[in-house]
N, CA, C and O atoms as CSV, one atom per row, in Angstrom:
chain,resi,resn,atom,element,x,y,z
A,1,MET,N,N,-19.711,22.482,-2.563
A,1,MET,CA,C,-18.900,21.430,-3.146
A,1,MET,C,C,-17.949,20.884,-2.076
A,1,MET,O,O,-17.408,21.644,-1.272
A,2,ILE,N,N,-17.755,19.593,-2.073
A,2,ILE,CA,C,-16.859,18.934,-1.129
A,2,ILE,C,C,-15.427,19.126,-1.605
A,2,ILE,O,O,-15.131,18.922,-2.782
A,3,PRO,N,N,-14.534,19.516,-0.697
A,3,PRO,CA,C,-13.137,19.648,-1.115
A,3,PRO,C,C,-12.601,18.323,-1.653
A,3,PRO,O,O,-12.914,17.253,-1.132
A,4,GLY,N,N,-11.804,18.415,-2.686
A,4,GLY,CA,C,-11.236,17.211,-3.278
A,4,GLY,C,C,-12.080,16.626,-4.385
A,4,GLY,O,O,-11.685,15.643,-5.012
A,5,LYS,N,N,-13.243,17.216,-4.640
A,5,LYS,CA,C,-14.108,16.731,-5.716
A,5,LYS,C,C,-14.211,17.810,-6.785
A,5,LYS,O,O,-14.146,19.002,-6.484
A,6,THR,N,N,-14.372,17.389,-8.023
A,6,THR,CA,C,-14.560,18.342,-9.112
A,6,THR,C,C,-16.051,18.547,-9.325
A,6,THR,O,O,-16.869,17.885,-8.687
A,7,ALA,N,N,-16.401,19.445,-10.205
A,7,ALA,CA,C,-17.807,19.746,-10.469
A,7,ALA,C,C,-18.556,18.530,-11.011
A,7,ALA,O,O,-19.763,18.409,-10.797
A,8,SER,N,N,-17.870,17.638,-11.701
A,8,SER,CA,C,-18.519,16.444,-12.250
A,8,SER,C,C,-18.570,15.302,-11.241
A,8,SER,O,O,-18.804,14.152,-11.611
A,9,ASP,N,N,-18.350,15.622,-9.962
A,9,ASP,CA,C,-18.426,14.649,-8.861
A,9,ASP,C,C,-17.367,13.562,-8.956
A,9,ASP,O,O,-17.578,12.458,-8.455
A,10,GLN,N,N,-16.246,13.847,-9.578
A,10,GLN,CA,C,-15.112,12.933,-9.644
A,10,GLN,C,C,-14.052,13.394,-8.655
A,10,GLN,O,O,-13.915,14.597,-8.429
A,11,PRO,N,N,-13.304,12.481,-8.062
A,11,PRO,CA,C,-12.226,12.899,-7.166
A,11,PRO,C,C,-11.200,13.749,-7.913
A,11,PRO,O,O,-10.858,13.461,-9.060
A,12,ALA,N,N,-10.718,14.787,-7.258
A,12,ALA,CA,C,-9.733,15.665,-7.876
A,12,ALA,C,C,-8.389,14.963,-8.016
A,12,ALA,O,O,-7.643,15.233,-8.957
A,13,GLN,N,N,-8.075,14.066,-7.090
A,13,GLN,CA,C,-6.818,13.335,-7.153
A,13,GLN,C,C,-7.093,11.842,-7.233
A,13,GLN,O,O,-7.990,11.320,-6.571
A,14,ARG,N,N,-6.311,11.177,-8.049
A,14,ARG,CA,C,-6.402,9.729,-8.159
A,14,ARG,C,C,-5.026,9.119,-7.973
A,14,ARG,O,O,-4.645,8.187,-8.682
A,15,THR,N,N,-4.297,9.645,-7.027
A,15,THR,CA,C,-2.919,9.219,-6.804
A,15,THR,C,C,-2.848,7.734,-6.488
A,15,THR,O,O,-2.007,7.017,-7.030
A,16,GLU,N,N,-3.721,7.280,-5.619
A,16,GLU,CA,C,-3.682,5.879,-5.212
A,16,GLU,C,C,-3.966,4.946,-6.389
A,16,GLU,O,O,-3.438,3.835,-6.441
A,17,ALA,N,N,-4.782,5.383,-7.317
A,17,ALA,CA,C,-5.073,4.567,-8.497
A,17,ALA,C,C,-3.857,4.461,-9.410
A,17,ALA,O,O,-3.724,3.492,-10.157
A,18,ILE,N,N,-2.971,5.451,-9.354
A,18,ILE,CA,C,-1.802,5.465,-10.226
A,18,ILE,C,C,-0.607,4.766,-9.593
A,18,ILE,O,O,0.019,3.919,-10.230
A,19,ILE,N,N,-0.277,5.110,-8.338
A,19,ILE,CA,C,0.939,4.576,-7.719
A,19,ILE,C,C,0.696,3.381,-6.811
A,19,ILE,O,O,1.651,2.730,-6.386
A,20,GLY,N,N,-0.554,3.079,-6.507
A,20,GLY,CA,C,-0.861,1.954,-5.640
A,20,GLY,C,C,-1.296,2.407,-4.262
A,20,GLY,O,O,-1.284,3.603,-3.971
A,21,PRO,N,N,-1.679,1.474,-3.413
A,21,PRO,CA,C,-2.167,1.802,-2.075
A,21,PRO,C,C,-1.130,2.567,-1.251
A,21,PRO,O,O,0.067,2.283,-1.310
A,22,TYR,N,N,-1.614,3.533,-0.490
A,22,TYR,CA,C,-0.721,4.344,0.328
A,22,TYR,C,C,0.057,3.509,1.334
A,22,TYR,O,O,1.230,3.784,1.587
A,23,GLU,N,N,-0.584,2.485,1.914
A,23,GLU,CA,C,0.110,1.685,2.921
A,23,GLU,C,C,1.309,0.952,2.327
A,23,GLU,O,O,2.325,0.784,3.001
A,24,LEU,N,N,1.201,0.515,1.079
A,24,LEU,CA,C,2.352,-0.117,0.434
A,24,LEU,C,C,3.426,0.913,0.104
A,24,LEU,O,O,4.618,0.640,0.248
A,25,GLN,N,N,3.009,2.087,-0.336
A,25,GLN,CA,C,3.981,3.132,-0.650
A,25,GLN,C,C,4.738,3.571,0.595
A,25,GLN,O,O,5.949,3.790,0.547
A,26,ASP,N,N,4.021,3.700,1.716
A,26,ASP,CA,C,4.685,4.052,2.974
A,26,ASP,C,C,5.693,2.985,3.376
A,26,ASP,O,O,6.801,3.302,3.808
A,27,PHE,N,N,5.311,1.732,3.236
A,27,PHE,CA,C,6.192,0.607,3.553
A,27,PHE,C,C,7.446,0.656,2.689
A,27,PHE,O,O,8.563,0.542,3.195
A,28,ASN,N,N,7.255,0.828,1.386
A,28,ASN,CA,C,8.387,0.865,0.454
A,28,ASN,C,C,9.300,2.056,0.716
A,28,ASN,O,O,10.522,1.911,0.724
A,29,LEU,N,N,8.724,3.214,0.927
A,29,LEU,CA,C,9.531,4.408,1.168
A,29,LEU,C,C,10.327,4.306,2.466
A,29,LEU,O,O,11.469,4.760,2.536
A,30,TYR,N,N,9.727,3.713,3.487
A,30,TYR,CA,C,10.431,3.555,4.761
A,30,TYR,C,C,11.704,2.736,4.573
A,30,TYR,O,O,12.783,3.152,4.996
A,31,TYR,N,N,11.579,1.574,3.941
A,31,TYR,CA,C,12.749,0.710,3.780
A,31,TYR,C,C,13.750,1.250,2.764
A,31,TYR,O,O,14.934,0.915,2.818
A,32,THR,N,N,13.282,2.081,1.841
A,32,THR,CA,C,14.202,2.705,0.892
A,32,THR,C,C,15.010,3.803,1.567
A,32,THR,O,O,16.235,3.841,1.454
A,33,THR,N,N,14.319,4.693,2.270
A,33,THR,CA,C,15.007,5.849,2.846
A,33,THR,C,C,15.732,5.511,4.147
A,33,THR,O,O,16.819,6.034,4.393
A,34,ARG,N,N,15.162,4.659,4.975
A,34,ARG,CA,C,15.764,4.359,6.278
A,34,ARG,C,C,16.960,3.429,6.159
A,34,ARG,O,O,17.982,3.645,6.809
A,35,PHE,N,N,16.838,2.388,5.327
A,35,PHE,CA,C,17.881,1.371,5.242
A,35,PHE,C,C,18.583,1.310,3.889
A,35,PHE,O,O,19.629,0.672,3.769
A,36,GLY,N,N,18.030,1.958,2.876
A,36,GLY,CA,C,18.644,1.956,1.558
A,36,GLY,C,C,18.582,0.611,0.851
A,36,GLY,O,O,19.444,0.293,0.031
A,37,TYR,N,N,17.550,-0.187,1.173
A,37,TYR,CA,C,17.427,-1.501,0.543
A,37,TYR,C,C,17.163,-1.366,-0.947
A,37,TYR,O,O,16.562,-0.391,-1.396
A,38,LEU,N,N,17.615,-2.351,-1.704
A,38,LEU,CA,C,17.370,-2.417,-3.132
A,38,LEU,C,C,15.920,-2.821,-3.394
A,38,LEU,O,O,15.288,-3.436,-2.536
A,39,PRO,N,N,15.388,-2.482,-4.568
A,39,PRO,CA,C,13.991,-2.809,-4.876
A,39,PRO,C,C,13.654,-4.294,-4.741
A,39,PRO,O,O,12.540,-4.636,-4.344
A,40,GLU,N,N,14.594,-5.179,-5.063
A,40,GLU,CA,C,14.325,-6.618,-4.960
A,40,GLU,C,C,14.082,-7.034,-3.515
A,40,GLU,O,O,13.186,-7.829,-3.236
A,41,LYS,N,N,14.878,-6.497,-2.601
A,41,LYS,CA,C,14.719,-6.840,-1.191
A,41,LYS,C,C,13.418,-6.261,-0.643
A,41,LYS,O,O,12.718,-6.917,0.128
A,42,ILE,N,N,13.098,-5.044,-1.039
A,42,ILE,CA,C,11.857,-4.421,-0.580
A,42,ILE,C,C,10.655,-5.185,-1.118
A,42,ILE,O,O,9.671,-5.367,-0.400
A,43,ALA,N,N,10.717,-5.634,-2.365
A,43,ALA,CA,C,9.624,-6.424,-2.934
A,43,ALA,C,C,9.427,-7.716,-2.144
A,43,ALA,O,O,8.294,-8.120,-1.883
A,44,PHE,N,N,10.518,-8.358,-1.768
A,44,PHE,CA,C,10.437,-9.579,-0.964
A,44,PHE,C,C,9.819,-9.292,0.399
A,44,PHE,O,O,8.934,-10.023,0.844
A,45,LEU,N,N,10.278,-8.240,1.061
A,45,LEU,CA,C,9.722,-7.872,2.368
A,45,LEU,C,C,8.245,-7.511,2.268
A,45,LEU,O,O,7.445,-7.875,3.130
A,46,THR,N,N,7.894,-6.791,1.208
A,46,THR,CA,C,6.499,-6.402,1.007
A,46,THR,C,C,5.627,-7.631,0.827
A,46,THR,O,O,4.564,-7.735,1.439
A,47,TYR,N,N,6.066,-8.553,-0.001
A,47,TYR,CA,C,5.289,-9.768,-0.217
A,47,TYR,C,C,5.142,-10.567,1.079
A,47,TYR,O,O,4.046,-11.026,1.401
A,48,CYS,N,N,6.219,-10.734,1.811
A,48,CYS,CA,C,6.162,-11.489,3.064
A,48,CYS,C,C,5.241,-10.831,4.084
A,48,CYS,O,O,4.584,-11.523,4.862
A,49,SER,N,N,5.187,-9.528,4.087
A,49,SER,CA,C,4.391,-8.802,5.067
A,49,SER,C,C,2.920,-8.706,4.697
A,49,SER,O,O,2.076,-8.663,5.592
A,50,TRP,N,N,2.583,-8.672,3.420
A,50,TRP,CA,C,1.226,-8.354,3.000
A,50,TRP,C,C,0.528,-9.457,2.213
A,50,TRP,O,O,-0.576,-9.219,1.722
A,51,HIS,N,N,1.098,-10.643,2.063
A,51,HIS,CA,C,0.480,-11.633,1.181
A,51,HIS,C,C,-0.666,-12.412,1.811
A,51,HIS,O,O,-1.473,-12.986,1.080
A,52,ASP,N,N,-0.773,-12.457,3.130
A,52,ASP,CA,C,-1.816,-13.264,3.770
A,52,ASP,C,C,-2.379,-12.536,4.978
A,52,ASP,O,O,-1.705,-12.395,5.998
A,53,ARG,N,N,-3.615,-12.076,4.860
A,53,ARG,CA,C,-4.210,-11.305,5.958
A,53,ARG,C,C,-4.558,-12.169,7.167
A,53,ARG,O,O,-4.691,-11.643,8.272
A,54,ILE,N,N,-4.709,-13.476,6.988
A,54,ILE,CA,C,-5.047,-14.365,8.098
A,54,ILE,C,C,-3.798,-14.735,8.896
A,54,ILE,O,O,-3.828,-14.737,10.127
A,55,GLN,N,N,-2.706,-15.048,8.208
A,55,GLN,CA,C,-1.493,-15.540,8.850
A,55,GLN,C,C,-0.747,-14.446,9.615
A,55,GLN,O,O,-0.255,-14.688,10.717
A,56,ASN,N,N,-0.661,-13.266,9.049
A,56,ASN,CA,C,0.151,-12.204,9.649
A,56,ASN,C,C,-0.471,-11.658,10.923
A,56,ASN,O,O,-1.681,-11.755,11.130
A,57,ARG,N,N,0.369,-11.083,11.771
A,57,ARG,CA,C,-0.104,-10.465,13.012
A,57,ARG,C,C,-0.507,-9.030,12.713
A,57,ARG,O,O,0.240,-8.277,12.087
A,58,TRP,N,N,-1.681,-8.669,13.162
A,58,TRP,CA,C,-2.200,-7.327,12.918
A,58,TRP,C,C,-2.549,-6.696,14.261
A,58,TRP,O,O,-3.519,-7.108,14.897
A,59,PRO,N,N,-1.793,-5.727,14.694
A,59,PRO,CA,C,-2.097,-5.094,15.973
A,59,PRO,C,C,-3.384,-4.291,15.904
A,59,PRO,O,O,-3.491,-3.334,15.137
A,60,SER,N,N,-4.344,-4.681,16.696
A,60,SER,CA,C,-5.626,-3.981,16.887
A,60,SER,C,C,-6.300,-3.572,15.581
A,60,SER,O,O,-6.796,-2.450,15.475
A,61,LYS,N,N,-6.330,-4.438,14.609
A,61,LYS,CA,C,-7.044,-4.183,13.354
A,61,LYS,C,C,-8.134,-5.222,13.207
A,61,LYS,O,O,-7.900,-6.412,13.412
A,62,SER,N,N,-9.332,-4.770,12.849
A,62,SER,CA,C,-10.391,-5.726,12.572
A,62,SER,C,C,-10.082,-6.416,11.248
A,62,SER,O,O,-9.274,-5.919,10.462
A,63,GLU,N,N,-10.713,-7.544,10.999
A,63,GLU,CA,C,-10.420,-8.279,9.771
A,63,GLU,C,C,-10.784,-7.452,8.542
A,63,GLU,O,O,-10.166,-7.609,7.490
A,64,HIS,N,N,-11.774,-6.579,8.661
A,64,HIS,CA,C,-12.163,-5.717,7.537
A,64,HIS,C,C,-11.057,-4.722,7.197
A,64,HIS,O,O,-10.879,-4.378,6.028
A,65,GLY,N,N,-10.317,-4.257,8.194
A,65,GLY,CA,C,-9.254,-3.289,7.976
A,65,GLY,C,C,-7.942,-3.890,7.516
A,65,GLY,O,O,-6.994,-3.165,7.214
A,66,ARG,N,N,-7.882,-5.196,7.460
A,66,ARG,CA,C,-6.653,-5.876,7.036
A,66,ARG,C,C,-6.660,-6.040,5.520
A,66,ARG,O,O,-7.656,-6.467,4.937
A,67,HIS,N,N,-5.560,-5.701,4.902
A,67,HIS,CA,C,-5.449,-5.832,3.449
A,67,HIS,C,C,-4.378,-6.840,3.104
A,67,HIS,O,O,-3.433,-7.052,3.864
A,68,GLN,N,N,-4.536,-7.458,1.952
A,68,GLN,CA,C,-3.496,-8.341,1.438
A,68,GLN,C,C,-3.302,-8.027,-0.032
A,68,GLN,O,O,-4.232,-7.604,-0.719
A,69,TYR,N,N,-2.081,-8.238,-0.506
A,69,TYR,CA,C,-1.728,-7.890,-1.868
A,69,TYR,C,C,-0.977,-9.036,-2.511
A,69,TYR,O,O,-0.182,-9.722,-1.868
A,70,THR,N,N,-1.243,-9.229,-3.786
A,70,THR,CA,C,-0.529,-10.257,-4.546
A,70,THR,C,C,0.836,-9.725,-4.954
A,70,THR,O,O,1.121,-8.539,-4.793
A,71,ILE,N,N,1.668,-10.597,-5.477
A,71,ILE,CA,C,3.004,-10.168,-5.914
A,71,ILE,C,C,2.878,-9.179,-7.071
A,71,ILE,O,O,3.701,-8.271,-7.192
A,72,GLY,N,N,1.875,-9.334,-7.914
A,72,GLY,CA,C,1.662,-8.399,-9.017
A,72,GLY,C,C,1.284,-7.014,-8.525
A,72,GLY,O,O,1.737,-6.009,-9.073
A,73,GLU,N,N,0.453,-6.960,-7.490
A,73,GLU,CA,C,0.066,-5.667,-6.919
A,73,GLU,C,C,1.238,-4.987,-6.238
A,73,GLU,O,O,1.377,-3.767,-6.313
A,74,THR,N,N,2.084,-5.764,-5.576
A,74,THR,CA,C,3.244,-5.151,-4.928
A,74,THR,C,C,4.272,-4.706,-5.959
A,74,THR,O,O,4.981,-3.724,-5.737
A,75,LYS,N,N,4.364,-5.405,-7.068
A,75,LYS,CA,C,5.287,-5.023,-8.123
A,75,LYS,C,C,4.834,-3.741,-8.819
A,75,LYS,O,O,5.659,-2.928,-9.235
A,76,HIS,N,N,3.536,-3.571,-8.940
A,76,HIS,CA,C,2.997,-2.369,-9.601
A,76,HIS,C,C,3.427,-1.141,-8.836
A,76,HIS,O,O,3.083,-0.023,-9.220
């Protein structure tokens, strides 16, 4: 059996499905813990940073590895 899978071939953890993408959570936690920003400011920064995969600068990421999120996804 592969670690992280149950006997019914389902993932043992579905954290990302519940709290959202890890990259957004890391972004939010950084600005919360490092600077103590309020949720409204973090939501604005998140939207500005992740709303357009073409416009934003992506250091050494292929277009397939670039993600974009709507305001609803960032709010979730």
